LUMFI-796293 format. One record per residue (C-alpha): residue in three letters; x, y, z. Coordinates in Angstrom, 3 decimals, padded with zeros to 6 digits. Example, Ala and Ser with C-alpha at 12.3 -4.5 7.8 and 13.67 -1.06 7.14 Angstrom:
[site ALA, [012.300, -004.500, 007.800]]
[site SER, [013.670, -001.060, 007.140]]
END
This chain:
[site MET, [046.880, 028.139, -123.565]]
[site VAL, [048.820, 025.024, -123.967]]
[site SER, [047.665, 022.789, -126.885]]
[site ASN, [048.978, 019.492, -125.770]]
[site TYR, [046.713, 018.262, -123.195]]
[site TYR, [049.162, 015.323, -122.171]]
[site GLN, [051.727, 017.994, -121.314]]
[site VAL, [049.389, 020.099, -119.381]]
[site LEU, [048.782, 017.096, -117.142]]
[site GLY, [052.271, 015.822, -117.267]]
[site VAL, [051.179, 012.036, -118.396]]
[site SER, [052.193, 010.082, -121.491]]
[site SER, [049.696, 009.653, -124.098]]
[site ASP, [049.408, 005.927, -123.244]]
[site ALA, [048.607, 006.944, -119.536]]
[site THR, [045.436, 005.024, -117.957]]
[site GLN, [042.257, 006.786, -116.713]]
[site ASP, [043.447, 006.179, -113.466]]
[site GLU, [046.813, 008.030, -113.793]]
[site ILE, [045.154, 010.867, -115.648]]
[site ARG, [042.423, 011.229, -112.839]]
[site GLN, [045.112, 011.337, -110.260]]
[site ARG, [047.378, 013.692, -112.208]]
[site TYR, [044.324, 016.016, -112.484]]
[site GLU, [043.561, 016.094, -108.809]]
[site HIS, [046.976, 016.650, -107.738]]
[site LEU, [047.484, 019.758, -110.464]]
[site ALA, [043.896, 020.880, -109.560]]
[site LEU, [044.564, 021.064, -105.854]]
[site GLU, [047.901, 022.832, -106.605]]
[site HIS, [046.739, 025.523, -109.081]]
[site ARG, [043.176, 026.321, -107.986]]
[site ILE, [042.749, 028.808, -105.048]]
[site PRO, [039.427, 028.675, -103.786]]
[site GLY, [037.284, 032.262, -103.435]]
[site THR, [039.429, 033.488, -106.644]]
[site LYS, [038.956, 033.674, -110.282]]
[site PRO, [040.498, 030.153, -111.779]]
[site THR, [043.803, 030.781, -113.156]]
[site THR, [044.814, 030.218, -116.974]]
[site MET, [046.878, 027.054, -115.912]]
[site TYR, [043.763, 025.813, -113.711]]
[site THR, [041.714, 026.174, -116.794]]
[site ALA, [043.928, 024.370, -119.012]]
[site ILE, [044.427, 021.548, -116.482]]
[site LYS, [040.562, 021.198, -116.275]]
[site THR, [039.915, 021.339, -120.039]]
[site ALA, [042.880, 018.582, -120.514]]
[site HIS, [041.058, 016.359, -117.809]]
[site THR, [037.784, 016.857, -119.435]]
[site VAL, [039.124, 015.706, -122.795]]
[site LEU, [041.476, 013.005, -121.695]]
[site SER, [039.109, 011.470, -118.985]]
[site ASN, [036.394, 011.076, -121.642]]
[site PRO, [037.309, 007.996, -124.127]]
[site VAL, [035.504, 009.321, -127.428]]
[site LYS, [036.801, 012.834, -126.750]]
[site LYS, [040.292, 011.320, -125.884]]
[site GLU, [040.217, 009.284, -129.190]]
[site ARG, [039.358, 012.281, -131.408]]
[site TYR, [041.914, 014.337, -129.659]]
[site ASP, [044.532, 011.564, -130.441]]
[site LEU, [043.468, 011.170, -133.916]]
[site ASN, [043.620, 015.107, -134.262]]
[site GLN, [046.906, 015.507, -132.536]]
[site LYS, [048.240, 012.770, -135.197]]
[site LEU, [046.765, 014.807, -138.083]]
[site ILE, [048.351, 018.055, -136.692]]
[site GLN, [051.652, 016.101, -136.464]]
[site MET, [051.332, 014.924, -140.008]]
[site HIS, [050.556, 018.365, -141.306]]
[site GLU, [053.289, 020.043, -139.417]]
[site ASP, [055.602, 017.145, -140.674]]
[site GLU, [054.380, 017.767, -144.408]]
[site ALA, [054.911, 021.464, -143.707]]
[site ARG, [058.365, 021.209, -142.562]]
[site LYS, [059.434, 018.988, -145.359]]
[site ALA, [057.767, 021.482, -147.680]]
[site LEU, [059.830, 024.337, -146.080]]
[site LYS, [062.996, 022.349, -146.360]]
[site GLU, [062.536, 021.631, -149.971]]
[site GLU, [061.438, 025.189, -150.588]]
[site LYS, [064.513, 026.351, -148.743]]
[site LYS, [066.471, 023.990, -151.049]]
[site HIS, [064.893, 025.421, -154.091]]
[site TRP, [065.530, 029.101, -152.829]]
[site GLU, [069.435, 028.098, -152.351]]
[site GLU, [069.448, 026.605, -155.613]]
[site ALA, [067.862, 029.577, -157.310]]
[site SER, [070.393, 031.976, -155.511]]
[site LYS, [073.180, 029.688, -156.626]]
[site ALA, [071.951, 029.932, -160.152]]
[site LEU, [071.536, 033.775, -160.027]]
[site GLU, [074.881, 034.018, -158.610]]
[site ASN, [076.276, 032.109, -161.542]]
[site ALA, [074.213, 034.222, -163.896]]
[site GLN, [075.695, 037.427, -162.657]]
[site GLN, [079.223, 035.842, -162.656]]
[site TYR, [078.689, 035.087, -166.209]]
[site GLU, [077.335, 038.482, -167.141]]
[site GLN, [080.603, 039.647, -165.779]]
[site GLN, [082.676, 037.452, -167.795]]
[site GLU, [080.658, 038.349, -170.870]]
[site GLN, [081.214, 041.979, -170.166]]
[site VAL, [084.970, 041.350, -169.746]]
[site HIS, [084.795, 039.679, -173.015]]
[site ARG, [082.935, 042.039, -174.844]]
[site GLU, [085.335, 044.926, -173.557]]
[site GLU, [088.256, 042.557, -174.825]]
[site ALA, [086.473, 042.051, -178.057]]
[site SER, [085.899, 045.788, -178.467]]
[site LYS, [089.667, 046.568, -177.819]]
[site ALA, [090.526, 043.825, -180.316]]
[site LEU, [088.416, 045.379, -183.032]]
[site GLU, [089.820, 048.580, -182.268]]
[site LYS, [093.551, 047.344, -182.858]]
[site ALA, [092.110, 045.591, -185.876]]
[site GLN, [090.691, 048.731, -187.185]]
[site GLN, [094.019, 050.433, -186.426]]
[site TYR, [096.010, 047.925, -188.094]]
[site GLU, [093.567, 048.021, -191.334]]
[site GLN, [094.221, 051.823, -191.487]]
[site GLN, [098.081, 051.227, -191.062]]
[site GLU, [097.856, 048.703, -193.829]]
[site GLN, [095.762, 051.027, -196.031]]
[site VAL, [098.573, 053.861, -195.203]]
[site HIS, [101.269, 051.402, -196.393]]
[site ARG, [099.274, 050.142, -199.366]]
[site GLU, [099.090, 053.609, -200.679]]
[site LYS, [102.896, 054.119, -199.767]]
[site ALA, [103.622, 051.049, -201.542]]
[site SER, [101.478, 052.025, -204.549]]
[site LYS, [103.168, 055.539, -204.845]]
[site ALA, [106.587, 053.999, -204.472]]
[site PHE, [105.665, 051.389, -207.145]]
[site GLU, [104.427, 054.258, -209.516]]
[site ARG, [107.941, 056.101, -208.837]]
[site ALA, [109.613, 053.171, -209.656]]
[site ARG, [107.871, 052.577, -212.836]]
[site LYS, [108.161, 056.237, -213.776]]
[site TRP, [112.220, 055.948, -212.977]]
[site LYS, [112.208, 052.729, -214.991]]
[site HIS, [110.395, 054.139, -217.879]]
[site GLU, [112.888, 057.420, -217.809]]
[site ALA, [115.763, 055.002, -217.476]]
[site GLN, [114.832, 053.030, -220.564]]
[site LYS, [114.217, 056.467, -222.597]]
[site LEU, [117.539, 057.555, -221.408]]
[site ARG, [119.318, 054.166, -222.439]]
[site ARG, [117.415, 054.434, -225.813]]
[site ALA, [118.433, 058.000, -226.247]]
[site ARG, [121.998, 057.464, -225.428]]
[site PRO, [124.587, 056.873, -228.235]]
[site ASN, [126.286, 053.537, -227.872]]
END
């Protein structure tokens, strides 16, 4: 069933009572086959005429149509806003995922740098131990050399 009675009758919303009646009579003749059950279209035409030909019902219908239109407009606006928010949320999520990936790369780089630093510390410890041993040997040699100089006759 068509919900816009003006469209059913094919008239504008500012049509006169005469125009509504003439259009109804024309469409009723076209869609009503005597001796048969009324078609869905004929029933819609008759309902539209019943509402639009009565000034009180027409005024109520027009007001109802305006309210429906207003609610549809508000719903479209709300859907548009919701779509915008979903898009923003989607972009934020995408950015967060990129940041997580970058953070993972940085963690891996930091881990590698820490491993190298630990290797360098181990190497430095080995070099310190070697240097300490070399220093000890040098001190011993110096001490022995001094002993030999003292023991040697001039």
